[in-house]
C-alpha positions in Angstrom: -45.1 8.7 0.2 -46.5 7.9 -3.3 -49.9 9.6 -2.3 -49.8 11.7 -5.5 -50.6 9.9 -8.9 -47.8 12.0 -10.5 -44.7 13.7 -9.2 -45.0 17.5 -8.6 -41.5 18.0 -10.1 -39.9 15.6 -12.5 -36.7 14.1 -11.3 -34.6 15.7 -14.0 -35.7 19.2 -12.9 -34.4 18.7 -9.3 -31.3 20.8 -8.5 -28.1 18.8 -9.0 -26.6 17.3 -5.8 -23.3 19.0 -4.9 -21.1 16.8 -2.7 -18.6 18.4 -0.4 -15.1 18.4 -1.9 -12.7 15.9 -0.2 -9.0 15.5 -0.6 -6.2 13.4 0.8 -4.2 14.5 3.7 -0.5 15.2 2.8 2.5 13.7 4.5 3.5 17.1 5.7 0.1 17.7 7.3 0.1 14.3 8.9 3.5 14.8 10.4 2.4 18.2 11.8 -0.6 16.6 13.4 1.6 13.9 15.0 4.0 16.5 16.3 1.2 18.4 18.0 -0.7 15.4 19.3 0.7 14.6 22.8 -1.8 11.9 23.7 0.1 8.6 23.0 -3.0 6.7 22.1 -4.4 9.3 19.7 -0.9 9.7 18.2 -0.6 6.0 17.5 -4.2 5.9 16.2 -3.4 8.7 13.6 -0.1 7.0 12.7 -1.8 3.7 12.0 -4.5 5.4 10.0 -1.7 6.8 7.7 0.0 3.4 7.3 -3.2 1.2 6.9 -5.7 3.6 5.3 -8.5 1.9 7.0 -11.8 3.6 8.1 -11.7 5.2 11.5 -14.1 2.7 12.9 -12.1 -0.3 11.7 -8.8 1.0 13.0 -10.3 2.1 16.3 -11.8 -1.4 16.8 -8.6 -3.4 16.1 -7.5 -5.9 18.7 -4.2 -7.3 19.6 -5.6 -10.7 18.5 -6.0 -9.3 15.0 -2.3 -9.1 14.6 -0.4 -12.1 13.1 3.2 -11.5 14.0 4.4 -14.6 12.1 3.1 -13.4 8.7 3.3 -9.7 9.8 -0.3 -8.9 8.8 -3.5 -7.6 10.4 -6.7 -9.6 9.8 -10.1 -8.2 10.6 -13.6 -7.8 9.2 -14.8 -4.4 8.1 -17.6 -3.1 10.3 -19.4 -1.5 7.4 -19.5 -4.5 5.0 -18.4 -7.5 7.0 -15.7 -8.1 4.4 -12.5 -9.8 5.6 -9.4 -7.6 5.2 -5.8 -8.8 5.4 -3.2 -6.0 5.5 0.5 -6.8 5.6 2.7 -4.4 7.4 6.3 -3.3 7.6 8.7 -2.1 10.2 7.0 1.3 10.8 3.6 -0.4 11.7 5.4 -3.0 13.7 7.0 -0.3 15.8 3.6 1.3 16.5 2.0 -2.1 17.4 4.7 -3.0 19.8 3.8 0.1 21.9 0.1 -0.9 22.1 -1.6 -3.4 24.5 -0.7 -7.1 23.9 -4.3 -8.2 24.8 -7.7 -6.8 23.8 -8.3 -3.5 22.1 -5.3 -1.6 20.7 -7.0 1.7 21.3 -9.3 1.2 24.3 -10.3 4.9 24.8 -10.5 5.7 21.1 -12.7 2.7 20.5 -15.1 3.9 23.2 -15.5 7.3 21.6 -18.3 7.7 19.1 -17.0 8.3 15.5 -18.6 11.7 15.5 -16.6 12.8 18.5 -13.4 11.3 17.0 -14.1 13.3 13.8 -14.7 16.5 15.8 -11.5 16.0 17.9 -9.5 15.5 14.7 -11.2 18.6 13.1 -10.3 20.7 16.1 -6.7 19.6 15.9 -6.6 20.5 12.2 -8.1 23.9 13.0 -5.3 24.6 15.6 -2.7 23.8 12.9 -4.5 25.8 10.1 -5.1 22.6 8.1 -8.3 22.9 6.0 -10.3 20.5 3.8 -9.3 17.2 5.5 -11.0 14.7 7.8 -10.2 11.3 9.2 -11.6 9.8 5.9 -8.8 11.7 4.1 -6.4 9.1 5.3 -8.1 6.6 3.0 -7.7 8.9 0.1 -4.0 9.5 1.0 -3.3 5.7 1.2 -4.9 5.2 -2.2 -3.0 8.0 -3.9 0.3 6.8 -2.3 -0.4 3.3 -3.6 -0.9 4.6 -7.1 2.2 6.7 -7.0 4.2 3.7 -5.7 3.0 1.6 -8.6 0.7 -0.8 -6.7 -1.7 -2.5 -9.0 -5.3 -1.3 -8.6 -6.6 -4.7 -7.7 -4.2 -4.9 -4.7 -5.3 -1.5 -3.5 -8.9 -2.5 -3.9 -8.2 -5.6 -1.8 -6.5 -3.6 0.9 -9.2 -0.8 1.2 -12.2 -2.8 0.2 -13.5 -3.8 -3.3 -16.0 -0.9 -3.5 -13.6 1.7 -2.1 -14.4 5.2 -3.5 -10.9 6.3 -2.4 -9.2 3.8 -4.8 -11.5 4.7 -7.7 -10.9 8.4 -7.1 -7.1 8.1 -6.8 -6.7 5.7 -9.7 -8.9 7.7 -12.0 -7.5 11.2 -11.9 -6.5 12.7 -8.5 -3.0 11.4 -7.9 0.0 12.7 -9.8 2.3 10.0 -11.1 5.8 10.6 -12.4 6.2 8.3 -15.4 9.8 7.2 -15.9 11.3 7.1 -19.3 11.5 3.8 -21.4 15.3 4.0 -21.1 15.0 3.9 -17.3 12.6 0.9 -17.5 15.0 -1.0 -19.9 18.0 -0.3 -17.6 16.1 -1.5 -14.6 14.9 -4.7 -16.4 18.5 -5.4 -17.5 19.9 -5.0 -14.0 17.2 -7.3 -12.6 18.0 -9.9 -15.3 21.7 -9.8 -14.4 21.0 -10.2 -10.7 18.7 -13.2 -11.3 21.0 -14.9 -13.8 22.7 -17.9 -12.2 26.5 -17.6 -11.6 27.2 -20.5 -14.0 25.6 -18.7 -16.9 27.4 -15.3 -16.4 30.7 -16.5 -17.9 
């Protein structure tokens, strides 16, 4: 409270802060969780977490009105930062959304549950399956690492998960393992693409 004219212990002499180790959830672990989760709403919630990589609070608060079926994207504002997020989705997410309510909250019961209780429920499910070291936040790490492996530019991943996302920084800095193709494969791929895009009149 700044009552002392000088600190009792200099800041540099304080013990180093050790943060708990976090990791991404693997596809195999995620599929095991879905196979064991018989509650349809929780099952869809975990599945959407895998595909969108959003925070648990943001995904739990999604509404049917946030889904733009014409452009196949989900538009919402992050609860933590207020930042507008636009996530385009494919057929897998479309299949999940079609099974959810067409008005109001997509996950009515999940949204009413406090985030601590959602985290405990997920942790309990992981314990039953013998899965250790993951939490609901691990879905964000998994999304970021999958984006890196797939070759998505970092700026696109940052836009999807949030500009200050630690998950993107962590994955794109050192955590994800990327298989780098040979230059020969890149050249062959570029050549095939050039042939496909070449007009028919110029191929003769």
